[in-house]
C-alpha positions in Angstrom: -26.5 -75.7 121.8 -28.0 -72.3 121.1 -28.3 -69.8 123.9 -31.2 -70.6 126.2 -34.2 -68.4 127.1 -33.6 -66.7 130.5 -35.2 -68.6 133.3 -37.4 -65.7 134.4 -39.3 -66.2 131.2 -39.5 -69.9 131.9 -41.1 -69.1 135.2 -43.8 -67.1 133.4 -44.5 -70.2 131.2 -44.7 -72.4 134.3 -47.5 -70.3 135.7 -49.3 -70.2 132.3 -49.1 -74.0 131.9 -50.5 -74.8 135.3 -47.3 -75.6 137.2 -48.1 -73.1 140.0 -47.0 -75.7 142.5 -43.4 -74.9 141.6 -42.8 -72.8 144.7 -44.1 -75.6 147.0 -40.8 -77.3 146.5 -38.7 -77.2 149.6 -35.6 -78.7 148.0 -35.8 -81.9 150.2 -34.1 -83.9 147.5 -36.7 -86.8 147.4 -37.2 -86.2 143.7 -33.5 -86.5 142.8 -33.0 -89.4 145.3 -35.7 -91.5 143.6 -34.7 -90.6 140.0 -33.2 -93.5 137.9 -30.4 -91.1 136.9 -28.9 -91.4 140.4 -28.6 -95.2 139.9 -26.3 -94.6 136.9 -24.7 -91.5 138.4 -25.7 -89.4 135.4 -25.6 -85.7 134.9 -29.3 -85.0 135.1 -30.5 -83.8 138.5 -34.2 -82.8 138.8 -33.7 -81.0 142.1 -31.2 -78.6 140.5 -33.4 -78.0 137.6 -36.3 -77.1 139.8 -34.1 -74.8 141.9 -32.8 -72.9 138.9 -36.4 -72.4 137.8 -37.4 -71.2 141.3 -34.5 -68.7 141.3 -35.0 -67.6 137.7 -31.4 -68.2 136.8 -29.5 -70.0 134.0 -26.6 -72.4 134.5 -25.8 -76.1 134.7 -27.6 -77.0 131.4 -24.6 -77.8 129.3 -25.8 -80.9 127.5 -28.8 -82.6 126.0 -28.6 -85.2 128.8 -29.3 -82.5 131.3 -32.0 -80.5 129.5 -33.6 -83.6 128.1 -32.6 -86.1 130.6 -36.0 -86.5 132.2 -37.8 -89.6 131.0 -41.0 -88.5 132.7 -41.1 -91.8 134.5 -43.2 -90.2 137.3 -41.2 -91.7 140.2 -40.3 -88.3 141.5 -43.9 -87.1 141.4 -45.0 -90.1 143.5 -42.2 -89.5 146.0 -42.7 -85.7 146.4 -44.1 -84.9 149.9 -45.4 -81.5 148.7 -47.3 -82.8 145.6 -45.2 -80.8 143.2 -46.2 -81.5 139.6 -42.6 -82.0 138.5 -43.3 -83.3 135.0 -45.4 -80.2 134.3 -42.4 -78.1 135.3 -40.0 -80.1 133.0 -42.5 -79.8 130.2 -42.8 -76.0 130.7 -39.1 -75.5 130.6 -38.8 -77.6 127.5 -41.6 -75.6 125.9 -39.6 -72.4 126.3 -36.5 -74.1 124.9 -38.5 -75.5 122.0 -39.6 -71.9 121.1 -35.9 -70.9 120.8 -35.2 -73.9 118.5 -32.5 -75.0 120.9 -33.7 -78.6 121.2 -31.5 -81.6 120.2 -31.4 -82.2 116.5 -32.8 -85.7 116.7 -35.9 -84.4 118.5 -36.3 -81.7 115.9 -36.4 -84.5 113.3 -39.1 -86.3 115.3 -41.1 -83.1 115.6 -40.7 -82.2 112.0 -41.9 -85.7 111.0 -45.0 -85.4 113.0 -45.7 -82.0 111.3 -45.3 -83.5 107.8 -46.1 -87.2 108.1 -48.2 -87.5 111.3 -45.6 -89.8 112.9 -42.2 -89.2 114.6 -40.4 -92.0 112.8 -39.7 -90.1 109.5 -41.8 -92.5 107.5 -44.5 -91.5 105.0 -48.1 -91.4 106.2 -49.0 -93.7 103.3 -47.0 -96.6 104.9 -48.9 -96.4 108.2 -50.8 -99.6 107.4 -48.0 -101.5 105.7 -47.6 -103.8 108.8 -51.2 -105.1 108.2 -50.5 -106.4 104.7 -52.1 -109.9 104.3 -53.9 -109.7 107.7 -57.3 -108.7 106.4 -57.7 -106.1 109.1 -61.3 -104.7 109.2 -61.9 -101.0 108.5 -63.5 -99.1 111.3 -67.0 -97.9 110.9 -69.9 -97.1 113.2 -71.0 -100.7 113.3 -67.7 -101.7 115.1 -67.6 -101.4 118.9 -63.8 -100.7 119.2 -61.2 -98.7 117.3 -57.8 -100.5 117.6 -55.3 -97.6 117.7 -51.9 -98.8 116.8 -49.1 -96.5 118.1 -46.6 -95.1 115.6 -43.8 -97.3 116.9 -45.8 -100.5 116.1 -46.8 -99.1 112.7 -43.3 -98.3 111.5 -40.7 -100.1 113.7 -40.2 -103.6 112.3 -39.7 -105.3 115.7 -42.8 -103.6 117.2 -45.0 -104.3 114.2 -45.5 -107.8 115.7 -47.4 -106.2 118.6 -49.9 -104.8 116.2 -50.1 -108.1 114.3 -50.6 -110.0 117.5 -53.4 -107.8 118.6 -55.2 -108.1 115.3 -54.9 -111.9 115.4 -56.1 -112.0 119.1 -59.1 -109.7 118.5 -60.2 -111.6 115.3 -59.9 -115.0 117.1 -62.0 -113.8 120.0 -64.6 -112.3 117.7 -64.2 -108.8 119.0 -66.0 -106.1 117.0 -63.2 -103.8 116.0 -61.6 -101.9 113.2 -58.7 -99.6 112.2 -59.0 -96.2 110.6 -55.4 -96.3 109.3 -53.6 -93.7 107.2 -55.7 -90.8 108.4 -54.6 -91.3 112.0 -51.8 -89.3 113.4 -49.4 -89.8 116.4 -51.1 -89.4 119.8 -48.3 -86.9 120.4 -47.8 -87.7 124.1 -44.0 -87.6 123.6 -44.2 -84.5 121.5 -45.8 -82.7 124.4 -43.2 -83.9 126.8 -40.5 -82.7 124.4 -42.0 -79.3 124.6 -44.0 -78.6 121.4 -47.3 -77.6 122.9 -48.7 -76.2 119.7 -47.9 -79.4 117.7 -49.4 -81.5 120.4 -52.7 -79.5 120.4 -53.0 -79.4 116.6 -52.3 -83.1 116.2 -54.5 -84.2 119.1 -57.3 -82.0 117.8 -57.0 -83.6 114.3 -57.3 -87.1 115.9 -60.3 -86.1 118.0 -62.1 -84.7 114.9 -61.2 -87.8 113.0 -62.6 -90.1 115.7 -65.8 -88.0 116.0 -66.3 -88.1 112.2 -66.0 -91.9 112.2 -68.2 -92.4 115.3 -65.5 -93.8 117.6 -66.8 -94.4 121.1 -64.2 -96.9 122.5 -60.5 -97.2 121.7 -58.1 -100.1 122.5 -54.5 -98.9 122.6 -51.3 -100.9 122.1 -49.2 -98.3 123.8 -49.5 -97.1 127.4 -48.4 -93.6 126.2 -51.4 -93.4 123.8 -53.6 -94.7 126.6 -52.3 -92.1 129.1 -52.7 -89.1 126.8 -56.1 -90.2 125.4 -57.4 -90.6 129.0 -55.8 -87.7 130.7 -55.0 -85.0 128.1 -57.4 -85.4 125.1 -60.5 -84.6 127.2 -59.4 -81.1 127.7 -59.5 -80.7 124.0 -63.0 -82.1 123.6 -62.4 -85.9 123.3 -65.4 -88.0 124.4 -64.3 -91.5 123.6 -63.3 -94.2 126.2 -59.7 -95.5 126.0 -58.6 -98.8 127.4 -55.1 -100.4 127.3 -55.1 -103.8 125.7 -53.8 -105.5 128.9 -56.9 -104.3 130.8 -59.2 -105.3 127.9 -57.7 -108.8 127.6 -57.7 -109.3 131.3 -61.4 -108.6 131.4 -62.0 -111.2 128.7 -59.8 -113.7 130.7 -61.9 -113.1 133.8 -65.2 -113.6 131.8 -63.9 -116.8 130.3 -64.0 -115.4 126.7 -60.2 -115.5 126.5 -59.0 -119.1 127.0 -55.4 -120.2 127.1 -55.0 -123.4 125.1 -51.2 -123.7 124.7 -49.5 -122.5 127.9 -45.9 -121.3 127.4 -43.7 -123.6 129.5 -41.0 -121.0 130.4 -40.2 -118.8 133.3 -41.4 -115.2 132.6 -40.5 -112.0 134.4 -42.4 -108.7 133.9 -41.2 -105.2 133.4 -43.7 -102.5 134.4 -43.8 -99.7 131.8 -43.8 -96.3 133.5 -46.9 -95.1 131.7 -48.9 -98.3 132.4 -47.7 -98.6 136.0 -46.8 -95.4 137.8 -48.8 -93.1 135.5 -51.9 -95.3 135.1 -51.7 -97.7 138.1 -52.3 -100.8 136.0 -50.1 -103.4 137.8 -52.2 -106.5 138.3 -53.8 -107.1 135.0 -50.5 -107.7 133.0 -49.3 -110.0 135.7 -52.6 -112.0 135.7 -52.2 -112.4 131.9 -48.6 -113.6 132.3 -49.6 -116.1 135.0 -52.4 -117.4 132.7 -50.1 -117.9 129.7 -47.3 -119.5 131.8 -49.3 -121.7 134.2 -48.3 -119.4 137.0 -44.6 -119.3 136.1 -44.1 -115.6 136.7 -40.9 -114.6 138.6 -40.5 -111.1 139.8 -37.5 -108.8 139.6 -36.4 -106.9 142.6 -37.7 -103.5 141.4 -41.4 -103.8 140.5 -44.7 -101.9 140.4 -44.2 -98.4 141.7 -40.5 -99.0 142.2 -40.0 -100.4 138.7 -36.9 -99.2 136.8 -37.6 -97.0 133.9 -36.5 -98.4 130.5 -35.2 -94.9 129.6 -37.4 -94.3 126.5 -40.0 -91.8 127.8 -40.0 -88.0 127.5 -38.6 -88.3 123.9 -35.5 -90.2 124.8 -36.5 -93.2 122.7 -35.2 -91.1 119.8 -32.0 -89.9 121.6 -28.7 -91.7 121.8 -27.8 -92.5 125.4 -24.3 -93.2 126.5 -23.8 -96.9 127.5 -23.1 -96.0 131.1 -26.4 -94.2 131.4 -28.7 -96.8 129.9 -31.4 -97.9 132.4 -32.5 -100.6 130.1 -29.0 -102.3 130.3 -29.5 -102.6 134.0 -33.1 -103.9 133.5 -31.9 -106.7 131.2 -29.3 -107.8 133.8 -32.0 -107.7 136.5 -34.3 -109.9 134.4 -31.5 -112.4 133.7 -30.8 -112.6 137.5 -34.3 -114.0 138.0 -33.5 -117.0 135.8 -36.4 -116.1 133.5 -36.2 -117.1 129.9 -38.6 -114.4 128.8 -38.8 -110.7 129.8 -42.3 -109.5 129.1 -43.6 -106.0 128.9 -46.5 -104.1 127.5 -45.1 -101.0 125.8 -43.6 -100.5 122.3 -41.0 -98.1 123.7 -39.9 -100.6 126.4 -39.7 -103.3 123.7 -37.3 -101.0 121.7 -35.1 -100.1 124.6 -34.9 -103.6 126.1 -34.2 -105.3 122.7 -31.3 -102.9 122.1 -29.9 -103.6 125.6 -30.3 -107.4 125.1 -28.0 -107.1 122.2 -25.5 -104.7 123.7 -25.2 -106.8 126.9 -24.8 -110.0 124.8 -27.9 -111.7 126.3 -29.6 -112.7 123.1 -29.0 -116.4 123.9 -30.1 -116.0 127.5 -33.4 -114.2 127.5 -36.1 -113.2 125.0 -38.0 -109.9 125.1 -41.7 -110.2 124.4 -44.8 -108.0 124.5 -47.6 -109.6 126.4 -49.7 -109.4 123.3 -47.2 -111.7 121.5 -47.4 -114.2 124.4 -51.2 -114.2 124.3 -51.3 -114.7 120.5 -49.0 -117.6 120.9 -51.0 -119.2 123.7 -54.6 -119.1 122.5 
């Protein structure tokens, strides 16, 4: 890696970016103790990173797994007794590193693709709606109540495209007034901000906000918890006025009202993986479980680590694009935990989680033991 910016400059950035709580840290170690990297005995240690920032020194950042190890899973933030906004600190450090150009090459590629194509998957903007071919997806206009915002992963990744297709089929079958804007949309850029490119996040988010306003968007259904989180918590500071809702909350409300009816229950045991950005970041725990119970006639079996203690898949903070050594893959452990429940299906509600868990299902040779499904796919099959 290239030489890093001195940490006294990083500290200036921390103050500028609202991480003034840095010096509240008393080095108790609760953050590091709760971090999933400790489970795999990996090189990343958040307490050491914070300490170096406090002292304004360099050192101990010899690899990408250390500088970009944090998956922003939010577990350390919830555990911190002093309320330190740890993810803001990580983001600020990465922002300084991004300015020097010393970020991992694969993340440079993702950032460059958002710059040129509006998505981090190095795919042309013109193919953003290729997944919808033959589905007769309605175009959004002001007569529609909801914009369905399909995340970049579900637009371009072949496996995750089925999430988008499932949502379209569900919404059409339920008679929901919705539409999609399509090629003009850009990445929500939640991960781009966590990687450290603040300027690109702001520019891309502003373009999306202007696009939504121009089209009269008032309500947005998201397929990704990452899109939902950033639309709800970060876009308003840039002038966004629309109301986001994650699809699990939206479908749960329809289930409660009786508009969503399960006609063909799935007769299999299902376990559920809480995505970090749906669970710990957004506190949506019950709605996905209620949907799973409905589609399986109550056949939900829980893993040991659930809800706030759920094990991160390892894909957040930009790591979905990074290669992780086998011994450090949280998703490998998660697949084994799911298999231990005796479940035939591991359900989740996040395209990143689907990507990471599917990879681990293959590497751990569990393809004949358990399926990985998004909740949207289960609902589409059961109604």
